[in-house]
C-alpha positions in Angstrom: -0.4 -0.2 -0.2 1.0 3.4 -1.4 -0.1 5.9 1.5 -0.3 9.7 0.9 0.4 12.6 2.5 0.3 16.6 2.1 0.4 19.1 4.4 -2.6 21.7 5.3 -1.6 24.7 2.9 -2.7 22.4 0.7 -6.6 23.7 1.7 -8.0 20.7 1.1 -11.0 20.3 2.4 -11.9 17.6 4.2 -14.6 15.9 1.7 -11.9 16.4 -1.0 -8.8 14.9 1.4 -11.1 11.9 2.3 -11.8 10.9 -1.1 -8.2 10.9 -2.0 -7.4 9.3 1.3 -4.4 11.8 2.2 -2.8 12.0 5.7 -3.0 16.0 5.9 -0.1 17.4 8.3 -0.7 20.8 10.1 1.0 24.0 9.8 0.9 26.3 12.5 0.4 29.8 12.8 1.2 32.0 16.3 -1.7 34.6 16.3 -0.6 37.3 19.1 2.0 35.0 20.5 -0.6 32.1 21.0 0.3 29.0 18.5 -2.8 27.7 16.4 -2.8 24.1 14.9 -4.0 24.2 10.9 -6.4 21.3 11.8 -10.0 20.6 11.9 -10.0 21.9 15.7 -9.4 25.5 14.5 -12.0 27.9 15.0 -11.5 29.7 11.6 -14.1 32.1 12.2 -12.4 33.4 15.4 -9.0 33.3 13.5 -11.0 35.3 10.7 -12.1 38.3 13.9 -8.7 38.2 15.1 -7.3 39.2 11.6 -10.2 41.7 11.0 -9.1 43.1 14.7 -5.8 43.6 13.3 -3.7 40.9 15.0 0.2 40.2 14.4 0.3 36.6 12.6 2.9 34.7 12.2 3.0 30.8 10.1 5.7 27.8 11.0 6.3 24.4 9.3 5.1 21.3 11.8 7.9 20.2 14.0 10.1 17.0 12.8 8.1 14.4 15.8 5.0 15.5 14.1 5.6 13.5 10.7 7.4 10.8 12.6 4.1 10.1 14.4 2.2 10.1 10.9 4.7 8.4 9.4 4.8 5.4 11.8 1.0 5.5 11.6 0.9 4.7 8.4 3.9 1.7 8.5 1.8 0.9 11.1 -1.2 0.5 9.3 0.4 -1.4 6.6 1.9 1.0 4.2 4.8 -0.3 2.3 5.7 3.3 0.8 4.8 7.4 1.6 5.1 9.6 -0.8 4.9 12.9 1.1 3.4 15.7 -0.9 4.1 19.3 0.5 4.6 23.3 -0.2 7.2 24.7 -1.7 10.6 25.0 0.0 10.9 28.5 -1.1 7.9 29.3 1.0 8.0 26.7 3.9 10.2 25.0 6.4 8.1 22.3 6.0 9.7 20.1 3.6 13.2 20.2 5.9 11.2 19.3 9.0 9.4 16.3 6.9 13.5 15.3 5.6 14.5 15.1 9.3 11.7 12.8 9.9 11.7 10.6 7.0 14.7 8.6 7.9 12.6 7.4 10.8 9.6 6.0 9.6 10.6 2.3 8.8 9.6 2.6 5.2 10.7 4.4 2.3 9.6 8.3 2.2 9.3 9.8 -0.9 9.2 13.4 -0.6 8.0 15.8 -3.2 8.8 19.6 -3.4 5.9 20.8 -5.4 7.9 24.4 -5.8 4.0 26.4 -4.6 1.3 26.5 -2.4 -2.4 26.6 -1.3 -4.5 24.9 -3.2 -1.8 24.6 -6.6 -0.2 22.0 -4.1 -3.7 20.6 -3.4 -3.8 20.3 -7.5 -0.5 18.7 -6.9 -2.0 16.3 -4.0 -4.9 15.7 -6.5 -2.8 14.5 -9.8 -0.9 12.1 -6.9 -4.1 10.6 -5.8 -5.5 10.0 -9.6 -1.6 8.5 -10.5 -2.5 6.7 -7.1 -5.5 4.9 -7.9 -4.2 3.6 -11.5 -0.7 2.0 -10.4 1.6 1.2 -7.8 4.4 2.8 -9.5 6.2 5.0 -7.3 7.8 6.9 -9.4 5.1 7.4 -11.4 3.1 9.1 -8.8 6.0 11.0 -7.8 6.3 12.4 -11.4 2.4 12.9 -11.2 2.8 15.0 -8.4 5.7 17.2 -10.1 3.3 17.9 -13.4 0.2 20.6 -12.4 2.5 23.7 -11.3 3.8 24.4 -15.0 -0.2 24.5 -15.8 -1.4 26.4 -12.5 -2.6 29.7 -13.1 -3.8 31.5 -9.4 -6.1 35.0 -9.4 -7.0 36.5 -6.1 -7.5 39.8 -4.7 -5.4 41.1 -2.1 -7.5 41.3 1.0 -4.9 43.4 3.1 -2.2 44.8 1.2 -0.3 45.7 4.2 0.2 42.2 5.4 1.0 40.8 2.0 3.9 43.3 1.4 5.1 42.6 5.4 4.9 38.6 4.9 7.0 39.2 1.1 5.0 36.4 -0.4 3.4 38.4 -3.0 4.6 40.9 -4.8 2.1 43.7 -4.6 2.2 47.2 -5.1 -0.5 49.8 -3.6 -3.3 50.9 -5.5 -5.2 54.0 -5.8 -9.1 52.4 -5.1 -10.3 49.4 -4.8 -8.0 46.2 -3.9 -4.9 44.6 -5.9 -5.9 41.6 -8.2 -2.8 39.3 -8.6 -2.3 36.5 -11.1 0.6 34.2 -10.7 1.8 30.6 -13.1 5.0 29.5 -13.3 6.8 31.9 -15.1 5.4 35.3 -13.7 3.4 38.1 -11.0 1.2 40.4 -12.3 -1.2 42.8 -11.3 -4.4 43.1 -13.0 -6.9 46.1 -12.6 -7.8 46.8 -9.4 -11.0 46.0 -8.2 -13.4 48.2 -6.4 -16.2 45.8 -5.8 -17.0 42.2 -5.6 -18.5 42.4 -9.4 -15.2 43.8 -10.8 -13.2 41.4 -8.8 -14.9 38.5 -10.2 -14.8 40.0 -14.2 -11.1 40.4 -13.8 -10.2 37.2 -12.5 -12.7 35.2 -15.1 -11.3 37.1 -17.7 -8.1 36.4 -17.1 -8.5 32.6 -16.7 -10.7 32.7 -19.8 -7.8 34.1 -21.6 -5.3 31.3 -19.8 -7.5 27.9 -20.3 -8.1 25.8 -23.3 -8.6 22.2 -22.5 -10.0 20.6 -19.3 -9.7 22.2 -16.2 -10.0 22.0 -12.9 -10.8 25.1 -10.5 -10.7 25.5 -6.7 -12.2 28.7 -5.4 -11.3 29.9 -2.2 -11.7 32.6 0.1 -11.1 34.3 4.0 -14.3 35.5 5.5 -16.1 36.6 2.1 -18.0 33.5 1.3 -20.6 35.6 -1.3 -17.6 36.9 -3.0 -16.3 33.3 -3.2 -19.8 31.5 -4.6 -19.8 35.0 -6.6 -16.5 33.9 -8.5 -17.5 30.2 -8.6 -20.4 30.7 -10.1 -18.8 32.5 -13.1 -16.2 30.9 -13.9 -18.4 27.3 -13.4 -19.2 29.2 -16.8 -16.1 28.7 -18.2 -15.6 25.7 -21.5 -13.9 22.7 -19.7 -14.7 23.3 -16.5 -14.1 19.7 -15.4 -14.1 20.4 -11.4 -14.8 23.1 -9.4 -13.7 22.8 -5.7 -15.2 25.3 -2.9 -13.1 26.1 0.3 -12.1 28.3 3.2 -8.9 29.9 3.3 -6.6 28.4 6.2 -4.1 30.9 8.6 -0.8 30.1 6.6 -2.2 31.7 3.5 -4.4 34.1 5.2 -2.2 35.3 7.3 -0.3 36.8 4.0 -3.0 37.7 2.1 -4.9 39.0 4.9 -8.6 38.5 5.3 -11.4 39.6 2.8 -9.0 37.3 0.3 -10.8 35.8 -2.7 -10.0 34.1 -5.8 -9.2 31.2 -7.5 -6.4 28.1 -8.9 -6.8 26.9 -12.2 -5.4 23.8 -13.3 -5.4 23.2 -16.7 -5.4 19.4 -17.7 -3.7 17.6 -20.1 -6.8 15.5 -21.4 
Protein backbone atom coordinates (compact mmCIF):
# COMPACT_ATOMS: atom_id res chain seq x y z
CA UNK A 1 0.00 0.00 0.00
CA UNK A 2 1.34 3.44 -0.96
CA UNK A 3 0.29 6.14 1.51
CA UNK A 4 -0.13 9.76 0.44
CA UNK A 5 0.64 12.70 2.72
CA UNK A 6 0.50 16.46 2.35
CA UNK A 7 0.33 19.46 4.67
CA UNK A 8 -2.47 21.83 5.56
CA UNK A 9 -1.20 24.57 3.25
CA UNK A 10 -2.78 22.55 0.42
CA UNK A 11 -6.16 23.96 1.53
CA UNK A 12 -7.91 20.66 0.82
CA UNK A 13 -11.45 20.55 2.21
CA UNK A 14 -12.17 17.53 4.39
CA UNK A 15 -14.35 15.79 1.83
CA UNK A 16 -11.68 16.02 -0.86
CA UNK A 17 -8.93 14.79 1.46
CA UNK A 18 -11.16 11.83 2.35
CA UNK A 19 -11.77 11.11 -1.32
CA UNK A 20 -8.02 11.08 -1.94
CA UNK A 21 -7.32 9.06 1.23
CA UNK A 22 -4.58 11.55 2.04
CA UNK A 23 -3.19 12.30 5.50
CA UNK A 24 -2.74 16.01 6.25
CA UNK A 25 -0.03 17.25 8.61
CA UNK A 26 -1.01 20.67 10.02
CA UNK A 27 1.17 23.75 9.84
CA UNK A 28 1.04 26.31 12.65
CA UNK A 29 -0.04 29.93 12.93
CA UNK A 30 0.93 32.13 15.87
CA UNK A 31 -1.68 34.81 16.55
CA UNK A 32 -0.58 37.52 18.99
CA UNK A 33 1.79 35.01 20.59
CA UNK A 34 -0.68 32.10 20.74
CA UNK A 35 0.20 29.07 18.59
CA UNK A 36 -2.62 27.38 16.65
CA UNK A 37 -2.59 24.22 14.56
CA UNK A 38 -4.11 24.55 11.10
CA UNK A 39 -6.38 21.54 11.54
CA UNK A 40 -10.02 20.58 12.05
CA UNK A 41 -9.98 21.87 15.64
CA UNK A 42 -9.15 25.41 14.56
CA UNK A 43 -11.99 27.92 14.92
CA UNK A 44 -11.49 29.57 11.55
CA UNK A 45 -14.20 32.15 12.18
CA UNK A 46 -12.45 33.28 15.35
CA UNK A 47 -9.15 33.42 13.47
CA UNK A 48 -10.68 35.66 10.80
CA UNK A 49 -12.08 37.92 13.52
CA UNK A 50 -8.61 38.29 15.03
CA UNK A 51 -7.21 39.19 11.61
CA UNK A 52 -9.90 41.83 11.14
CA UNK A 53 -8.98 43.25 14.53
CA UNK A 54 -5.38 43.67 13.38
CA UNK A 55 -3.76 40.71 15.11
CA UNK A 56 -0.11 39.93 14.46
CA UNK A 57 0.17 36.56 12.71
CA UNK A 58 3.17 34.45 11.76
CA UNK A 59 3.22 30.95 10.32
CA UNK A 60 5.57 28.03 10.87
CA UNK A 61 6.24 24.50 9.70
CA UNK A 62 5.29 21.36 11.61
CA UNK A 63 7.96 19.91 13.89
CA UNK A 64 9.83 16.82 12.63
CA UNK A 65 8.13 14.89 15.43
CA UNK A 66 4.74 15.62 13.88
CA UNK A 67 5.89 13.86 10.73
CA UNK A 68 7.48 10.97 12.62
CA UNK A 69 4.17 10.21 14.35
CA UNK A 70 2.26 10.25 11.06
CA UNK A 71 4.86 8.20 9.20
CA UNK A 72 5.04 5.58 11.94
CA UNK A 73 1.25 5.33 12.13
CA UNK A 74 0.99 4.73 8.39
CA UNK A 75 3.76 2.13 8.50
CA UNK A 76 1.93 0.42 11.35
CA UNK A 77 -1.30 0.34 9.36
CA UNK A 78 0.34 -1.52 6.47
CA UNK A 79 1.83 1.16 4.21
CA UNK A 80 4.88 -0.06 2.28
CA UNK A 81 5.85 3.36 0.88
CA UNK A 82 4.90 6.96 1.62
CA UNK A 83 4.70 9.74 -0.97
CA UNK A 84 4.89 13.01 0.97
CA UNK A 85 3.96 16.07 -1.14
CA UNK A 86 4.52 19.49 0.45
CA UNK A 87 4.41 23.25 0.13
CA UNK A 88 7.42 24.55 -1.77
CA UNK A 89 10.65 24.87 0.18
CA UNK A 90 10.92 28.50 -0.95
CA UNK A 91 7.74 29.26 1.04
CA UNK A 92 8.09 27.11 4.16
CA UNK A 93 10.40 24.89 6.19
CA UNK A 94 7.84 22.08 6.05
CA UNK A 95 9.84 19.96 3.63
CA UNK A 96 12.93 20.29 5.83
CA UNK A 97 10.98 18.95 8.80
CA UNK A 98 9.76 16.03 6.70
CA UNK A 99 13.33 15.31 5.58
CA UNK A 100 14.47 15.05 9.19
CA UNK A 101 11.61 12.68 10.00
CA UNK A 102 11.76 10.46 6.92
CA UNK A 103 14.67 8.18 8.03
CA UNK A 104 12.71 7.34 11.21
CA UNK A 105 9.60 6.11 9.40
CA UNK A 106 10.71 2.48 9.08
CA UNK A 107 9.55 2.39 5.45
CA UNK A 108 10.64 4.39 2.36
CA UNK A 109 9.42 8.00 2.37
CA UNK A 110 9.52 9.78 -0.99
CA UNK A 111 9.51 13.55 -0.52
CA UNK A 112 8.13 15.88 -3.19
CA UNK A 113 8.84 19.62 -3.16
CA UNK A 114 5.81 20.95 -5.02
CA UNK A 115 7.50 24.30 -5.59
CA UNK A 116 4.13 25.93 -5.00
CA UNK A 117 1.60 26.72 -2.29
CA UNK A 118 -2.08 26.91 -1.35
CA UNK A 119 -4.56 25.06 -3.56
CA UNK A 120 -1.91 24.79 -6.28
CA UNK A 121 -0.26 22.35 -3.85
CA UNK A 122 -3.66 20.71 -3.52
CA UNK A 123 -3.62 20.16 -7.29
CA UNK A 124 -0.29 18.33 -6.93
CA UNK A 125 -1.87 16.04 -4.35
CA UNK A 126 -4.88 15.54 -6.61
CA UNK A 127 -2.59 14.48 -9.45
CA UNK A 128 -0.71 12.08 -7.18
CA UNK A 129 -4.00 10.57 -5.97
CA UNK A 130 -5.19 10.09 -9.55
CA UNK A 131 -1.93 8.36 -10.43
CA UNK A 132 -2.05 6.15 -7.33
CA UNK A 133 -5.52 4.97 -8.34
CA UNK A 134 -4.04 3.69 -11.61
CA UNK A 135 -0.63 2.35 -10.58
CA UNK A 136 1.53 1.19 -7.68
CA UNK A 137 4.62 2.63 -9.38
CA UNK A 138 5.99 5.14 -6.87
CA UNK A 139 8.01 6.91 -9.58
CA UNK A 140 4.87 7.48 -11.66
CA UNK A 141 3.02 8.89 -8.65
CA UNK A 142 5.87 11.28 -7.88
CA UNK A 143 6.07 12.37 -11.51
CA UNK A 144 2.33 13.05 -11.54
CA UNK A 145 2.61 15.19 -8.39
CA UNK A 146 5.28 17.32 -10.05
CA UNK A 147 3.27 18.16 -13.17
CA UNK A 148 0.48 20.60 -12.13
CA UNK A 149 2.56 23.72 -11.33
CA UNK A 150 3.56 24.10 -14.98
CA UNK A 151 -0.09 24.48 -16.02
CA UNK A 152 -1.56 26.14 -12.92
CA UNK A 153 -2.69 29.76 -12.73
CA UNK A 154 -3.75 31.53 -9.54
CA UNK A 155 -5.88 34.68 -9.46
CA UNK A 156 -6.87 36.45 -6.26
CA UNK A 157 -7.61 39.70 -4.52
CA UNK A 158 -5.27 40.93 -1.81
CA UNK A 159 -7.48 41.58 1.19
CA UNK A 160 -4.85 43.44 3.21
CA UNK A 161 -2.01 45.05 1.28
CA UNK A 162 0.06 45.73 4.39
CA UNK A 163 0.08 42.03 5.36
CA UNK A 164 1.05 41.00 1.85
CA UNK A 165 3.90 43.49 1.70
CA UNK A 166 5.13 42.62 5.20
CA UNK A 167 5.08 38.89 4.47
CA UNK A 168 6.90 39.22 1.17
CA UNK A 169 5.19 36.17 -0.32
CA UNK A 170 3.21 38.19 -2.88
CA UNK A 171 4.67 40.96 -5.02
CA UNK A 172 1.92 43.56 -4.72
CA UNK A 173 1.83 47.31 -5.16
CA UNK A 174 -0.50 49.76 -3.46
CA UNK A 175 -3.40 50.83 -5.67
CA UNK A 176 -5.02 54.26 -5.63
CA UNK A 177 -8.54 52.86 -5.27
CA UNK A 178 -10.01 49.48 -4.48
CA UNK A 179 -7.97 46.34 -3.88
CA UNK A 180 -5.21 44.69 -5.93
CA UNK A 181 -6.08 41.71 -8.13
CA UNK A 182 -3.09 39.46 -8.79
CA UNK A 183 -2.43 36.63 -11.24
CA UNK A 184 0.43 34.13 -10.80
CA UNK A 185 1.65 31.23 -12.90
CA UNK A 186 4.86 29.23 -13.10
CA UNK A 187 6.79 32.06 -14.71
CA UNK A 188 5.30 35.39 -13.71
CA UNK A 189 3.28 37.45 -11.26
CA UNK A 190 1.21 40.26 -12.72
CA UNK A 191 -1.14 42.78 -11.20
CA UNK A 192 -4.46 42.97 -12.99
CA UNK A 193 -6.73 46.02 -12.93
CA UNK A 194 -7.65 46.85 -9.32
CA UNK A 195 -11.21 46.21 -8.24
CA UNK A 196 -13.49 48.55 -6.33
CA UNK A 197 -16.18 45.94 -5.73
CA UNK A 198 -16.76 42.18 -5.84
CA UNK A 199 -18.27 42.28 -9.33
CA UNK A 200 -15.20 44.02 -10.72
CA UNK A 201 -12.84 41.55 -9.08
CA UNK A 202 -14.86 38.58 -10.33
CA UNK A 203 -14.80 40.02 -13.84
CA UNK A 204 -11.02 40.58 -13.84
CA UNK A 205 -10.26 37.10 -12.54
CA UNK A 206 -12.75 35.35 -14.80
CA UNK A 207 -11.57 37.08 -17.95
CA UNK A 208 -7.92 36.44 -17.11
CA UNK A 209 -8.57 32.73 -16.72
CA UNK A 210 -10.69 32.70 -19.86
CA UNK A 211 -7.61 33.84 -21.75
CA UNK A 212 -5.31 31.35 -20.02
CA UNK A 213 -7.27 28.12 -20.18
CA UNK A 214 -7.74 25.94 -23.22
CA UNK A 215 -9.10 22.46 -22.73
CA UNK A 216 -10.23 20.69 -19.56
CA UNK A 217 -9.46 22.25 -16.19
CA UNK A 218 -9.98 21.80 -12.49
CA UNK A 219 -10.58 24.91 -10.42
CA UNK A 220 -10.48 25.60 -6.69
CA UNK A 221 -12.16 28.75 -5.37
CA UNK A 222 -11.32 29.94 -1.87
CA UNK A 223 -12.20 32.85 0.38
CA UNK A 224 -11.01 34.31 3.68
CA UNK A 225 -14.25 35.31 5.42
CA UNK A 226 -15.99 36.60 2.29
CA UNK A 227 -18.09 33.57 1.26
CA UNK A 228 -20.51 35.54 -0.90
CA UNK A 229 -17.60 36.86 -2.98
CA UNK A 230 -16.17 33.34 -3.29
CA UNK A 231 -19.54 32.00 -4.36
CA UNK A 232 -19.90 34.74 -6.98
CA UNK A 233 -16.49 33.88 -8.40
CA UNK A 234 -17.28 30.16 -8.41
CA UNK A 235 -20.54 30.82 -10.26
CA UNK A 236 -18.74 32.88 -12.91
CA UNK A 237 -15.89 30.41 -13.38
CA UNK A 238 -18.29 27.48 -13.70
CA UNK A 239 -19.42 28.98 -17.01
CA UNK A 240 -15.94 28.78 -18.56
CA UNK A 241 -15.60 26.08 -21.21
CA UNK A 242 -13.82 22.90 -20.16
CA UNK A 243 -14.26 23.16 -16.39
CA UNK A 244 -14.27 19.54 -15.23
CA UNK A 245 -14.31 20.05 -11.46
CA UNK A 246 -14.89 23.10 -9.26
CA UNK A 247 -14.01 22.92 -5.56
CA UNK A 248 -14.94 25.51 -2.91
CA UNK A 249 -12.74 25.89 0.16
CA UNK A 250 -12.05 28.28 3.02
CA UNK A 251 -8.63 29.91 3.05
CA UNK A 252 -6.69 28.83 6.13
CA UNK A 253 -4.25 30.76 8.32
CA UNK A 254 -1.07 29.83 6.44
CA UNK A 255 -2.41 31.64 3.36
CA UNK A 256 -4.62 34.29 4.95
CA UNK A 257 -1.75 35.44 7.15
CA UNK A 258 0.04 36.59 3.99
CA UNK A 259 -2.84 38.02 1.92
CA UNK A 260 -5.27 39.13 4.62
CA UNK A 261 -8.88 38.66 5.53
CA UNK A 262 -11.21 39.55 2.67
CA UNK A 263 -9.05 37.72 0.14
CA UNK A 264 -10.81 35.54 -2.40
CA UNK A 265 -9.61 33.90 -5.58
CA UNK A 266 -9.11 30.78 -7.62
CA UNK A 267 -6.49 28.27 -8.67
CA UNK A 268 -7.02 26.82 -12.14
CA UNK A 269 -5.18 23.67 -13.19
CA UNK A 270 -5.25 22.97 -16.90
CA UNK A 271 -5.29 19.24 -17.55
CA UNK A 272 -3.50 17.48 -20.37
CA UNK A 273 -6.63 15.62 -21.50
